C-alpha positions in Angstrom: -42.9 6.8 -59.0 -45.0 5.1 -56.0 -48.2 6.7 -55.0 -47.7 5.9 -51.0 -44.7 5.7 -49.2 -43.4 5.0 -45.9 -40.3 6.9 -44.5 -37.9 6.4 -41.0 -36.6 9.7 -39.8 -34.3 10.6 -37.0 -33.8 13.5 -35.3 -32.2 15.2 -31.9 -35.1 16.8 -29.6 -35.3 17.8 -26.0 -37.5 16.0 -23.6 -38.4 16.2 -20.4 -38.1 13.5 -17.8 -39.1 13.7 -14.1 -36.8 11.7 -12.6 -33.9 13.2 -14.5 -34.8 16.8 -15.8 -34.4 17.9 -19.3 -32.4 15.5 -21.8 -31.0 15.4 -25.8 -32.4 12.3 -27.2 -32.9 10.8 -30.9 -36.4 10.5 -32.1 -37.5 8.3 -34.6 -40.9 9.5 -36.7 -42.1 6.9 -39.2 -44.3 8.8 -41.7 -46.9 7.8 -44.5 -46.5 10.0 -47.7 -48.9 10.3 -50.4 -47.5 11.6 -53.5 -44.6 13.2 -51.9 -46.4 15.0 -49.1 -46.4 13.4 -45.3 -50.0 12.6 -44.5 -49.8 10.9 -41.2 -47.4 10.1 -38.6 -47.7 6.5 -37.7 -45.4 5.9 -34.8 -43.0 8.1 -32.6 -40.3 6.7 -30.3 -37.1 7.3 -28.9 -33.9 5.9 -27.5 -33.4 6.3 -23.4 -30.8 7.6 -21.5 -30.1 4.0 -20.8 -30.2 2.5 -24.6 -34.1 1.6 -24.1 -36.3 1.8 -26.7 -39.5 3.6 -25.6 -42.8 5.2 -27.1 -42.8 9.1 -26.9 -46.1 9.0 -25.2 -44.1 8.0 -22.0 -42.7 11.4 -22.0 -43.3 15.5 -22.6 -41.4 16.7 -25.7 -40.4 20.5 -26.1 -40.7 21.6 -29.7 
């Protein structure tokens, strides 16, 4: 059993874009796990309406 593991998880989430309004997009989280428990989100990115990959800090996410 590994002590430290890094996983990538993709979810559908709503986000708000000032140019296009509310949209659904796939958001990918890269998380660090220690002994099977998530400890830290290393990176979060999404695919835009046009197919580009952007950092999620460029948009407002609804949770």
